[in-house]
Backbone as a printed PyTorch tensor [residue, N CA C, xyz], in Angstrom:
tensor([[[-23.7100,  38.6150, -11.5500],
         [-23.2510,  38.6530, -10.1740],
         [-23.4260,  40.0820,  -9.6620]],

        [[-24.0600,  40.1980,  -8.5040],
         [-24.2100,  41.5200,  -7.9100],
         [-23.1080,  41.7450,  -6.8660]],

        [[-23.0940,  42.9220,  -6.2780],
         [-22.0250,  43.2820,  -5.3380],
         [-22.0010,  42.3450,  -4.1340]],

        [[-23.1580,  41.9910,  -3.6200],
         [-23.2320,  41.0930,  -2.4630],
         [-22.6470,  39.7230,  -2.7860]],

        [[-22.9510,  39.2160,  -3.9720],
         [-22.4050,  37.9190,  -4.3860],
         [-20.8930,  38.0050,  -4.5720]],

        [[-20.4170,  39.1290,  -5.0950],
         [-18.9790,  39.3190,  -5.2700],
         [-18.2780,  39.3730,  -3.9190]],

        [[-18.8640,  40.0510,  -2.9530],
         [-18.3010,  40.1080,  -1.6010],
         [-18.2370,  38.7080,  -1.0020]],

        [[-19.2920,  37.9290,  -1.1660],
         [-19.2880,  36.5450,  -0.6720],
         [-18.1620,  35.7400,  -1.3080]],

        [[-17.9690,  35.9060,  -2.6160],
         [-16.9280,  35.1610,  -3.3240],
         [-15.5380,  35.5780,  -2.8590]],

        [[-15.3260,  36.8730,  -2.6620],
         [-14.0290,  37.3610,  -2.1820],
         [-13.7680,  36.8420,  -0.7770]],

        [[-14.7710,  36.9110,   0.0850],
         [-14.6200,  36.4430,   1.4610],
         [-14.2440,  34.9680,   1.4940]],

        [[-14.8910,  34.1840,   0.6660],
         [-14.6220,  32.7500,   0.6250],
         [-13.2290,  32.4570,   0.0760]],

        [[-12.8730,  33.0930,  -1.0190],
         [-11.5900,  32.8170,  -1.6750],
         [-10.4000,  33.2890,  -0.8520]],

        [[-10.5660,  34.3990,  -0.1350],
         [ -9.4480,  34.9880,   0.6020],
         [ -9.5120,  34.7020,   2.0990]],

        [[-10.4970,  33.8990,   2.5160],
         [-10.6600,  33.5640,   3.9310],
         [-10.7830,  34.8260,   4.7890]],

        [[-11.6460,  35.7460,   4.3390],
         [-11.9130,  36.9900,   5.0490],
         [-13.3550,  36.9980,   5.5320]],

        [[-13.6220,  37.8630,   6.5090],
         [-15.0170,  38.0710,   6.8840],
         [-15.6940,  38.8420,   5.7550]],

        [[-17.0110,  38.7790,   5.7290],
         [-17.7410,  39.5180,   4.6910],
         [-17.5110,  41.0210,   4.8420]],

        [[-17.3900,  41.5040,   6.0780],
         [-17.1400,  42.9300,   6.2980],
         [-15.7830,  43.3260,   5.7260]],

        [[-14.7580,  42.5130,   5.9770],
         [-13.4260,  42.8040,   5.4460],
         [-13.4190,  42.7300,   3.9240]],

        [[-14.1010,  41.7440,   3.3750],
         [-14.1730,  41.6150,   1.9190],
         [-14.8860,  42.8200,   1.3110]],

        [[-15.9210,  43.2920,   1.9660],
         [-16.6380,  44.4770,   1.4870],
         [-15.7610,  45.7090,   1.5010]],

        [[-14.9900,  45.8740,   2.5700],
         [-14.0730,  47.0140,   2.6390],
         [-12.9950,  46.9140,   1.5610]],

        [[-12.4890,  45.7060,   1.3250],
         [-11.4760,  45.5090,   0.2870],
         [-12.0480,  45.8410,  -1.0880]],

        [[-13.2640,  45.4000,  -1.3520],
         [-13.8960,  45.6910,  -2.6400],
         [-14.1280,  47.1870,  -2.7990]],

        [[-14.6090,  47.8400,  -1.7590],
         [-14.8390,  49.2840,  -1.8280],
         [-13.5340,  50.0370,  -2.0660]],

        [[-12.4660,  49.6290,  -1.3960],
         [-11.1710,  50.2800,  -1.5870],
         [-10.6850,  50.0970,  -3.0180]],

        [[-10.8980,  48.9110,  -3.5560],
         [-10.4750,  48.6360,  -4.9310],
         [-11.2510,  49.4890,  -5.9250]],

        [[-12.5590,  49.5350,  -5.7750],
         [-13.3650,  50.3100,  -6.7240],
         [-13.1090,  51.8140,  -6.5690]],

        [[-12.8110,  52.2680,  -5.3650],
         [-12.4750,  53.6800,  -5.1690],
         [-11.1640,  54.0270,  -5.8670]],

        [[-10.2060,  53.1090,  -5.8240],
         [ -8.9040,  53.3470,  -6.4470],
         [ -9.0050,  53.3680,  -7.9660]],

        [[ -9.9350,  52.5970,  -8.4820],
         [-10.1040,  52.5400,  -9.9400],
         [-10.8260,  53.7910, -10.3880]]])
């Protein structure tokens, strides 16, 4: 799974836009 596929999965599971899911993923990886 690449980053784009992960963003799609997060957006679908959390009912978010792809842009919001991307920001959430970036925030998570920055915190780690």
